[in-house]
PDB file with SEQRES, HELIX, SHEET and CRYST1 records, atoms N, CA, C and O in Angstrom:
SEQRES   1 A   63  MET SER LYS LYS CYS ASP VAL CYS GLY LYS ALA PRO ILE          
SEQRES   2 A   63  LYS ALA ALA LYS LEU THR PHE SER HIS LYS GLN ILE VAL          
SEQRES   3 A   63  HIS THR GLN GLU PRO ASN LEU GLN SER VAL LYS VAL ASN          
SEQRES   4 A   63  MET ASN GLY THR VAL LYS ARG ILE LYS VAL CYS THR SER          
SEQRES   5 A   63  CYS LEU ARG ALA GLY LYS VAL GLN LYS ALA ILE                  
HELIX    1 AA1 THR A   51  ALA A   56  1                                   6    
SHEET    1 AA1 2 ILE A  13  LEU A  18  0                                        
SHEET    2 AA1 2 GLN A  24  GLN A  29 -1                                        
SHEET    1 AA2 2 LEU A  33  MET A  40  0                                        
SHEET    2 AA2 2 THR A  43  CYS A  50 -1                                        
CRYST1    1.000    1.000    1.000  90.00  90.00  90.00 P 1           1          
ATOM      1  N   MET A   1       7.616  -2.034  11.175  1.00  0.00           N  
ATOM      2  CA  MET A   1       6.333  -1.717  10.574  1.00  0.00           C  
ATOM      3  C   MET A   1       6.410  -1.962   9.048  1.00  0.00           C  
ATOM      4  O   MET A   1       7.210  -1.349   8.340  1.00  0.00           O  
ATOM      5  N   SER A   2       5.582  -2.844   8.594  1.00  0.00           N  
ATOM      6  CA  SER A   2       5.582  -3.235   7.196  1.00  0.00           C  
ATOM      7  C   SER A   2       4.915  -2.222   6.324  1.00  0.00           C  
ATOM      8  O   SER A   2       3.875  -1.670   6.683  1.00  0.00           O  
ATOM      9  N   LYS A   3       5.504  -1.967   5.175  1.00  0.00           N  
ATOM     10  CA  LYS A   3       4.938  -1.038   4.178  1.00  0.00           C  
ATOM     11  C   LYS A   3       4.429  -1.867   2.990  1.00  0.00           C  
ATOM     12  O   LYS A   3       4.803  -1.638   1.839  1.00  0.00           O  
ATOM     13  N   LYS A   4       3.561  -2.840   3.312  1.00  0.00           N  
ATOM     14  CA  LYS A   4       3.059  -3.786   2.307  1.00  0.00           C  
ATOM     15  C   LYS A   4       1.567  -3.924   2.490  1.00  0.00           C  
ATOM     16  O   LYS A   4       1.068  -4.003   3.612  1.00  0.00           O  
ATOM     17  N   CYS A   5       0.846  -3.953   1.358  1.00  0.00           N  
ATOM     18  CA  CYS A   5      -0.594  -4.137   1.406  1.00  0.00           C  
ATOM     19  C   CYS A   5      -0.917  -5.587   1.803  1.00  0.00           C  
ATOM     20  O   CYS A   5      -0.354  -6.526   1.239  1.00  0.00           O  
ATOM     21  N   ASP A   6      -1.809  -5.762   2.756  1.00  0.00           N  
ATOM     22  CA  ASP A   6      -2.162  -7.095   3.225  1.00  0.00           C  
ATOM     23  C   ASP A   6      -3.093  -7.827   2.256  1.00  0.00           C  
ATOM     24  O   ASP A   6      -3.262  -9.042   2.362  1.00  0.00           O  
ATOM     25  N   VAL A   7      -3.702  -7.095   1.307  1.00  0.00           N  
ATOM     26  CA  VAL A   7      -4.632  -7.732   0.391  1.00  0.00           C  
ATOM     27  C   VAL A   7      -3.931  -8.170  -0.881  1.00  0.00           C  
ATOM     28  O   VAL A   7      -3.977  -9.346  -1.239  1.00  0.00           O  
ATOM     29  N   CYS A   8      -3.276  -7.230  -1.575  1.00  0.00           N  
ATOM     30  CA  CYS A   8      -2.677  -7.560  -2.872  1.00  0.00           C  
ATOM     31  C   CYS A   8      -1.175  -7.755  -2.830  1.00  0.00           C  
ATOM     32  O   CYS A   8      -0.590  -8.251  -3.793  1.00  0.00           O  
ATOM     33  N   GLY A   9      -0.536  -7.371  -1.724  1.00  0.00           N  
ATOM     34  CA  GLY A   9       0.910  -7.562  -1.586  1.00  0.00           C  
ATOM     35  C   GLY A   9       1.755  -6.477  -2.214  1.00  0.00           C  
ATOM     36  O   GLY A   9       2.959  -6.655  -2.393  1.00  0.00           O  
ATOM     37  N   LYS A  10       1.137  -5.345  -2.554  1.00  0.00           N  
ATOM     38  CA  LYS A  10       1.855  -4.267  -3.147  1.00  0.00           C  
ATOM     39  C   LYS A  10       2.898  -3.710  -2.117  1.00  0.00           C  
ATOM     40  O   LYS A  10       2.557  -3.454  -0.963  1.00  0.00           O  
ATOM     41  N   ALA A  11       4.150  -3.535  -2.558  1.00  0.00           N  
ATOM     42  CA  ALA A  11       5.230  -3.170  -1.658  1.00  0.00           C  
ATOM     43  C   ALA A  11       6.055  -2.025  -2.285  1.00  0.00           C  
ATOM     44  O   ALA A  11       5.881  -1.716  -3.464  1.00  0.00           O  
ATOM     45  N   PRO A  12       6.939  -1.405  -1.511  1.00  0.00           N  
ATOM     46  CA  PRO A  12       7.810  -0.337  -2.076  1.00  0.00           C  
ATOM     47  C   PRO A  12       8.671  -0.865  -3.222  1.00  0.00           C  
ATOM     48  O   PRO A  12       9.049  -2.036  -3.243  1.00  0.00           O  
ATOM     49  N   ILE A  13       8.968   0.007  -4.161  1.00  0.00           N  
ATOM     50  CA  ILE A  13       9.840  -0.327  -5.271  1.00  0.00           C  
ATOM     51  C   ILE A  13      10.947   0.697  -5.359  1.00  0.00           C  
ATOM     52  O   ILE A  13      10.792   1.823  -4.887  1.00  0.00           O  
ATOM     53  N   LYS A  14      12.047   0.326  -5.951  1.00  0.00           N  
ATOM     54  CA  LYS A  14      13.151   1.250  -6.198  1.00  0.00           C  
ATOM     55  C   LYS A  14      12.977   1.940  -7.544  1.00  0.00           C  
ATOM     56  O   LYS A  14      12.653   1.286  -8.535  1.00  0.00           O  
ATOM     57  N   ALA A  15      13.185   3.231  -7.592  1.00  0.00           N  
ATOM     58  CA  ALA A  15      13.072   3.974  -8.835  1.00  0.00           C  
ATOM     59  C   ALA A  15      14.232   4.916  -8.953  1.00  0.00           C  
ATOM     60  O   ALA A  15      14.887   5.215  -7.955  1.00  0.00           O  
ATOM     61  N   ALA A  16      14.510   5.397 -10.154  1.00  0.00           N  
ATOM     62  CA  ALA A  16      15.644   6.282 -10.391  1.00  0.00           C  
ATOM     63  C   ALA A  16      15.140   7.630 -10.906  1.00  0.00           C  
ATOM     64  O   ALA A  16      14.330   7.700 -11.830  1.00  0.00           O  
ATOM     65  N   LYS A  17      15.637   8.687 -10.286  1.00  0.00           N  
ATOM     66  CA  LYS A  17      15.404  10.026 -10.794  1.00  0.00           C  
ATOM     67  C   LYS A  17      16.604  10.415 -11.651  1.00  0.00           C  
ATOM     68  O   LYS A  17      17.745  10.100 -11.316  1.00  0.00           O  
ATOM     69  N   LEU A  18      16.342  11.084 -12.729  1.00  0.00           N  
ATOM     70  CA  LEU A  18      17.413  11.588 -13.580  1.00  0.00           C  
ATOM     71  C   LEU A  18      17.490  13.116 -13.414  1.00  0.00           C  
ATOM     72  O   LEU A  18      16.495  13.824 -13.570  1.00  0.00           O  
ATOM     73  N   THR A  19      18.683  13.595 -13.096  1.00  0.00           N  
ATOM     74  CA  THR A  19      18.854  15.030 -12.963  1.00  0.00           C  
ATOM     75  C   THR A  19      19.118  15.626 -14.385  1.00  0.00           C  
ATOM     76  O   THR A  19      19.148  14.913 -15.388  1.00  0.00           O  
ATOM     77  N   PHE A  20      19.300  16.920 -14.408  1.00  0.00           N  
ATOM     78  CA  PHE A  20      19.564  17.578 -15.671  1.00  0.00           C  
ATOM     79  C   PHE A  20      20.904  17.122 -16.254  1.00  0.00           C  
ATOM     80  O   PHE A  20      21.077  17.051 -17.471  1.00  0.00           O  
ATOM     81  N   SER A  21      21.849  16.814 -15.358  1.00  0.00           N  
ATOM     82  CA  SER A  21      23.173  16.372 -15.817  1.00  0.00           C  
ATOM     83  C   SER A  21      23.207  14.845 -15.972  1.00  0.00           C  
ATOM     84  O   SER A  21      24.294  14.280 -16.095  1.00  0.00           O  
ATOM     85  N   HIS A  22      22.074  14.169 -15.972  1.00  0.00           N  
ATOM     86  CA  HIS A  22      21.915  12.758 -16.178  1.00  0.00           C  
ATOM     87  C   HIS A  22      22.550  11.898 -15.082  1.00  0.00           C  
ATOM     88  O   HIS A  22      23.015  10.790 -15.351  1.00  0.00           O  
ATOM     89  N   LYS A  23      22.568  12.408 -13.854  1.00  0.00           N  
ATOM     90  CA  LYS A  23      22.960  11.606 -12.706  1.00  0.00           C  
ATOM     91  C   LYS A  23      21.710  10.865 -12.226  1.00  0.00           C  
ATOM     92  O   LYS A  23      20.604  11.405 -12.226  1.00  0.00           O  
ATOM     93  N   GLN A  24      21.921   9.628 -11.822  1.00  0.00           N  
ATOM     94  CA  GLN A  24      20.806   8.841 -11.318  1.00  0.00           C  
ATOM     95  C   GLN A  24      20.803   8.892  -9.815  1.00  0.00           C  
ATOM     96  O   GLN A  24      21.830   8.658  -9.178  1.00  0.00           O  
ATOM     97  N   ILE A  25      19.629   9.204  -9.226  1.00  0.00           N  
ATOM     98  CA  ILE A  25      19.427   9.201  -7.808  1.00  0.00           C  
ATOM     99  C   ILE A  25      18.380   8.113  -7.544  1.00  0.00           C  
ATOM    100  O   ILE A  25      17.251   8.210  -8.025  1.00  0.00           O  
ATOM    101  N   VAL A  26      18.746   7.098  -6.798  1.00  0.00           N  
ATOM    102  CA  VAL A  26      17.827   6.017  -6.500  1.00  0.00           C  
ATOM    103  C   VAL A  26      16.997   6.392  -5.251  1.00  0.00           C  
ATOM    104  O   VAL A  26      17.548   6.798  -4.228  1.00  0.00           O  
ATOM    105  N   HIS A  27      15.713   6.251  -5.356  1.00  0.00           N  
ATOM    106  CA  HIS A  27      14.790   6.515  -4.253  1.00  0.00           C  
ATOM    107  C   HIS A  27      13.702   5.456  -4.266  1.00  0.00           C  
ATOM    108  O   HIS A  27      13.574   4.694  -5.224  1.00  0.00           O  
ATOM    109  N   THR A  28      12.916   5.414  -3.193  1.00  0.00           N  
ATOM    110  CA  THR A  28      11.852   4.416  -3.116  1.00  0.00           C  
ATOM    111  C   THR A  28      10.500   5.056  -3.338  1.00  0.00           C  
ATOM    112  O   THR A  28      10.251   6.173  -2.884  1.00  0.00           O  
ATOM    113  N   GLN A  29       9.629   4.353  -4.033  1.00  0.00           N  
ATOM    114  CA  GLN A  29       8.228   4.770  -4.227  1.00  0.00           C  
ATOM    115  C   GLN A  29       7.378   3.810  -3.407  1.00  0.00           C  
ATOM    116  O   GLN A  29       7.364   2.601  -3.640  1.00  0.00           O  
ATOM    117  N   GLU A  30       6.656   4.396  -2.423  1.00  0.00           N  
ATOM    118  CA  GLU A  30       5.880   3.555  -1.514  1.00  0.00           C  
ATOM    119  C   GLU A  30       4.414   3.601  -1.875  1.00  0.00           C  
ATOM    120  O   GLU A  30       3.936   4.626  -2.359  1.00  0.00           O  
ATOM    121  N   PRO A  31       3.684   2.521  -1.654  1.00  0.00           N  
ATOM    122  CA  PRO A  31       2.250   2.504  -1.932  1.00  0.00           C  
ATOM    123  C   PRO A  31       1.473   3.351  -0.954  1.00  0.00           C  
ATOM    124  O   PRO A  31       1.919   3.573   0.172  1.00  0.00           O  
ATOM    125  N   ASN A  32       0.316   3.827  -1.369  1.00  0.00           N  
ATOM    126  CA  ASN A  32      -0.514   4.641  -0.489  1.00  0.00           C  
ATOM    127  C   ASN A  32      -1.332   3.698   0.404  1.00  0.00           C  
ATOM    128  O   ASN A  32      -2.378   3.196  -0.006  1.00  0.00           O  
ATOM    129  N   LEU A  33      -0.845   3.467   1.618  1.00  0.00           N  
ATOM    130  CA  LEU A  33      -1.475   2.509   2.520  1.00  0.00           C  
ATOM    131  C   LEU A  33      -2.343   3.234   3.542  1.00  0.00           C  
ATOM    132  O   LEU A  33      -1.996   4.307   4.036  1.00  0.00           O  
ATOM    133  N   GLN A  34      -3.478   2.617   3.842  1.00  0.00           N  
ATOM    134  CA  GLN A  34      -4.396   3.111   4.865  1.00  0.00           C  
ATOM    135  C   GLN A  34      -4.632   2.027   5.869  1.00  0.00           C  
ATOM    136  O   GLN A  34      -4.759   0.856   5.511  1.00  0.00           O  
ATOM    137  N   SER A  35      -4.694   2.401   7.126  1.00  0.00           N  
ATOM    138  CA  SER A  35      -5.016   1.426   8.184  1.00  0.00           C  
ATOM    139  C   SER A  35      -6.523   1.380   8.332  1.00  0.00           C  
ATOM    140  O   SER A  35      -7.149   2.389   8.659  1.00  0.00           O  
ATOM    141  N   VAL A  36      -7.123   0.193   8.089  1.00  0.00           N  
ATOM    142  CA  VAL A  36      -8.569   0.082   8.019  1.00  0.00           C  
ATOM    143  C   VAL A  36      -9.040  -1.077   8.896  1.00  0.00           C  
ATOM    144  O   VAL A  36      -8.395  -2.125   8.943  1.00  0.00           O  
ATOM    145  N   LYS A  37     -10.165  -0.890   9.589  1.00  0.00           N  
ATOM    146  CA  LYS A  37     -10.812  -1.995  10.293  1.00  0.00           C  
ATOM    147  C   LYS A  37     -11.649  -2.758   9.274  1.00  0.00           C  
ATOM    148  O   LYS A  37     -12.467  -2.189   8.551  1.00  0.00           O  
ATOM    149  N   VAL A  38     -11.413  -4.068   9.242  1.00  0.00           N  
ATOM    150  CA  VAL A  38     -12.038  -4.920   8.221  1.00  0.00           C  
ATOM    151  C   VAL A  38     -12.714  -6.120   8.894  1.00  0.00           C  
ATOM    152  O   VAL A  38     -12.206  -6.643   9.885  1.00  0.00           O  
ATOM    153  N   ASN A  39     -13.859  -6.554   8.355  1.00  0.00           N  
ATOM    154  CA  ASN A  39     -14.505  -7.800   8.757  1.00  0.00           C  
ATOM    155  C   ASN A  39     -13.797  -8.957   8.076  1.00  0.00           C  
ATOM    156  O   ASN A  39     -13.827  -9.064   6.850  1.00  0.00           O  
ATOM    157  N   MET A  40     -13.157  -9.828   8.858  1.00  0.00           N  
ATOM    158  CA  MET A  40     -12.504 -11.037   8.309  1.00  0.00           C  
ATOM    159  C   MET A  40     -13.017 -12.233   9.066  1.00  0.00           C  
ATOM    160  O   MET A  40     -12.700 -12.408  10.243  1.00  0.00           O  
ATOM    161  N   ASN A  41     -13.818 -13.072   8.401  1.00  0.00           N  
ATOM    162  CA  ASN A  41     -14.368 -14.302   8.983  1.00  0.00           C  
ATOM    163  C   ASN A  41     -15.154 -14.021  10.272  1.00  0.00           C  
ATOM    164  O   ASN A  41     -15.063 -14.784  11.234  1.00  0.00           O  
ATOM    165  N   GLY A  42     -15.905 -12.951  10.289  1.00  0.00           N  
ATOM    166  CA  GLY A  42     -16.748 -12.611  11.453  1.00  0.00           C  
ATOM    167  C   GLY A  42     -16.040 -11.853  12.525  1.00  0.00           C  
ATOM    168  O   GLY A  42     -16.682 -11.443  13.492  1.00  0.00           O  
ATOM    169  N   THR A  43     -14.735 -11.637  12.414  1.00  0.00           N  
ATOM    170  CA  THR A  43     -13.981 -10.842  13.438  1.00  0.00           C  
ATOM    171  C   THR A  43     -13.530  -9.551  12.815  1.00  0.00           C  
ATOM    172  O   THR A  43     -13.352  -9.450  11.601  1.00  0.00           O  
ATOM    173  N   VAL A  44     -13.345  -8.555  13.672  1.00  0.00           N  
ATOM    174  CA  VAL A  44     -12.865  -7.247  13.198  1.00  0.00           C  
ATOM    175  C   VAL A  44     -11.382  -7.159  13.430  1.00  0.00           C  
ATOM    176  O   VAL A  44     -10.910  -7.338  14.552  1.00  0.00           O  
ATOM    177  N   LYS A  45     -10.624  -6.877  12.349  1.00  0.00           N  
ATOM    178  CA  LYS A  45      -9.167  -6.734  12.445  1.00  0.00           C  
ATOM    179  C   LYS A  45      -8.762  -5.431  11.777  1.00  0.00           C  
ATOM    180  O   LYS A  45      -9.443  -4.944  10.875  1.00  0.00           O  
ATOM    181  N   ARG A  46      -7.636  -4.870  12.232  1.00  0.00           N  
ATOM    182  CA  ARG A  46      -7.065  -3.678  11.612  1.00  0.00           C  
ATOM    183  C   ARG A  46      -5.915  -4.135  10.716  1.00  0.00           C  
ATOM    184  O   ARG A  46      -4.944  -4.725  11.190  1.00  0.00           O  
ATOM    185  N   ILE A  47      -6.035  -3.855   9.415  1.00  0.00           N  
ATOM    186  CA  ILE A  47      -5.003  -4.212   8.458  1.00  0.00           C  
ATOM    187  C   ILE A  47      -4.611  -2.991   7.634  1.00  0.00           C  
ATOM    188  O   ILE A  47      -5.308  -1.977   7.625  1.00  0.00           O  
ATOM    189  N   LYS A  48      -3.496  -3.109   6.953  1.00  0.00           N  
ATOM    190  CA  LYS A  48      -3.034  -2.063   6.038  1.00  0.00           C  
ATOM    191  C   LYS A  48      -3.477  -2.422   4.620  1.00  0.00           C  
ATOM    192  O   LYS A  48      -3.190  -3.512   4.126  1.00  0.00           O  
ATOM    193  N   VAL A  49      -4.175  -1.498   3.979  1.00  0.00           N  
ATOM    194  CA  VAL A  49      -4.717  -1.762   2.642  1.00  0.00           C  
ATOM    195  C   VAL A  49      -4.354  -0.589   1.751  1.00  0.00           C  
ATOM    196  O   VAL A  49      -4.467   0.564   2.165  1.00  0.00           O  
ATOM    197  N   CYS A  50      -3.921  -0.871   0.539  1.00  0.00           N  
ATOM    198  CA  CYS A  50      -3.634   0.219  -0.403  1.00  0.00           C  
ATOM    199  C   CYS A  50      -4.942   0.784  -0.933  1.00  0.00           C  
ATOM    200  O   CYS A  50      -5.971   0.108  -0.924  1.00  0.00           O  
ATOM    201  N   THR A  51      -4.895   2.024  -1.393  1.00  0.00           N  
ATOM    202  CA  THR A  51      -6.101   2.717  -1.805  1.00  0.00           C  
ATOM    203  C   THR A  51      -6.691   2.117  -3.069  1.00  0.00           C  
ATOM    204  O   THR A  51      -7.898   2.231  -3.284  1.00  0.00           O  
ATOM    205  N   SER A  52      -5.901   1.491  -3.899  1.00  0.00           N  
ATOM    206  CA  SER A  52      -6.474   0.836  -5.099  1.00  0.00           C  
ATOM    207  C   SER A  52      -7.340  -0.343  -4.690  1.00  0.00           C  
ATOM    208  O   SER A  52      -8.359  -0.596  -5.333  1.00  0.00           O  
ATOM    209  N   CYS A  53      -6.973  -1.074  -3.643  1.00  0.00           N  
ATOM    210  CA  CYS A  53      -7.793  -2.194  -3.173  1.00  0.00           C  
ATOM    211  C   CYS A  53      -9.069  -1.647  -2.521  1.00  0.00           C  
ATOM    212  O   CYS A  53     -10.137  -2.242  -2.663  1.00  0.00           O  
ATOM    213  N   LEU A  54      -8.965  -0.531  -1.816  1.00  0.00           N  
ATOM    214  CA  LEU A  54     -10.164   0.065  -1.204  1.00  0.00           C  
ATOM    215  C   LEU A  54     -11.152   0.511  -2.258  1.00  0.00           C  
ATOM    216  O   LEU A  54     -12.353   0.277  -2.129  1.00  0.00           O  
ATOM    217  N   ARG A  55     -10.651   1.153  -3.302  1.00  0.00           N  
ATOM    218  CA  ARG A  55     -11.537   1.671  -4.348  1.00  0.00           C  
ATOM    219  C   ARG A  55     -12.179   0.546  -5.157  1.00  0.00           C  
ATOM    220  O   ARG A  55     -13.310   0.665  -5.629  1.00  0.00           O  
ATOM    221  N   ALA A  56     -11.408  -0.579  -5.310  1.00  0.00           N  
ATOM    222  CA  ALA A  56     -11.929  -1.718  -6.083  1.00  0.00           C  
ATOM    223  C   ALA A  56     -12.936  -2.551  -5.267  1.00  0.00           C  
ATOM    224  O   ALA A  56     -13.602  -3.426  -5.820  1.00  0.00           O  
ATOM    225  N   GLY A  57     -13.046  -2.286  -3.970  1.00  0.00           N  
ATOM    226  CA  GLY A  57     -13.991  -3.024  -3.130  1.00  0.00           C  
ATOM    227  C   GLY A  57     -13.519  -4.417  -2.770  1.00  0.00           C  
ATOM    228  O   GLY A  57     -14.336  -5.322  -2.596  1.00  0.00           O  
ATOM    229  N   LYS A  58     -12.234  -4.601  -2.657  1.00  0.00           N  
ATOM    230  CA  LYS A  58     -11.687  -5.913  -2.313  1.00  0.00           C  
ATOM    231  C   LYS A  58     -11.805  -6.253  -0.851  1.00  0.00           C  
ATOM    232  O   LYS A  58     -11.664  -7.415  -0.470  1.00  0.00           O  
ATOM    233  N   VAL A  59     -12.069  -5.230   0.000  1.00  0.00           N  
ATOM    234  CA  VAL A  59     -12.254  -5.448   1.423  1.00  0.00           C  
ATOM    235  C   VAL A  59     -13.552  -4.872   1.868  1.00  0.00           C  
ATOM    236  O   VAL A  59     -14.068  -3.955   1.229  1.00  0.00           O  
ATOM    237  N   GLN A  60     -14.103  -5.372   2.943  1.00  0.00           N  
ATOM    238  CA  GLN A  60     -15.380  -4.894   3.503  1.00  0.00           C  
ATOM    239  C   GLN A  60     -15.069  -4.229   4.836  1.00  0.00           C  
ATOM    240  O   GLN A  60     -14.618  -4.886   5.774  1.00  0.00           O  
ATOM    241  N   LYS A  61     -15.314  -2.915   4.916  1.00  0.00           N  
ATOM    242  CA  LYS A  61     -15.019  -2.173   6.154  1.00  0.00           C  
ATOM    243  C   LYS A  61     -15.958  -2.555   7.257  1.00  0.00           C  
ATOM    244  O   LYS A  61     -17.135  -2.829   7.021  1.00  0.00           O  
ATOM    245  N   ALA A  62     -15.444  -2.576   8.453  1.00  0.00           N  
ATOM    246  CA  ALA A  62     -16.257  -2.800   9.667  1.00  0.00           C  
ATOM    247  C   ALA A  62     -16.823  -1.465  10.108  1.00  0.00           C  
ATOM    248  O   ALA A  62     -16.144  -0.440  10.056  1.00  0.00           O  
ATOM    249  N   ILE A  63     -18.060  -1.489  10.538  1.00  0.00           N  
ATOM    250  CA  ILE A  63     -18.707  -0.233  10.996  1.00  0.00           C  
ATOM    251  C   ILE A  63     -18.814  -0.246  12.497  1.00  0.00           C  
ATOM    252  O   ILE A  63     -19.324   0.706  13.088  1.00  0.00           O  
TER     253      ILE A  63                                                      
END                                                                             
């Protein structure tokens, strides 16, 4: 199961947490993906879209 936005290509990134004793803990930050039914070329498909693309209106939801 892919954790990547089908519209903009946003994917998980590696980030480092610093503890009080300055130890680095590497963890992943994942995009906020929603599974949405979308009109694509006259057909309805279910794709994963990040919420920033939804709010920007880059996709048209199927009703």
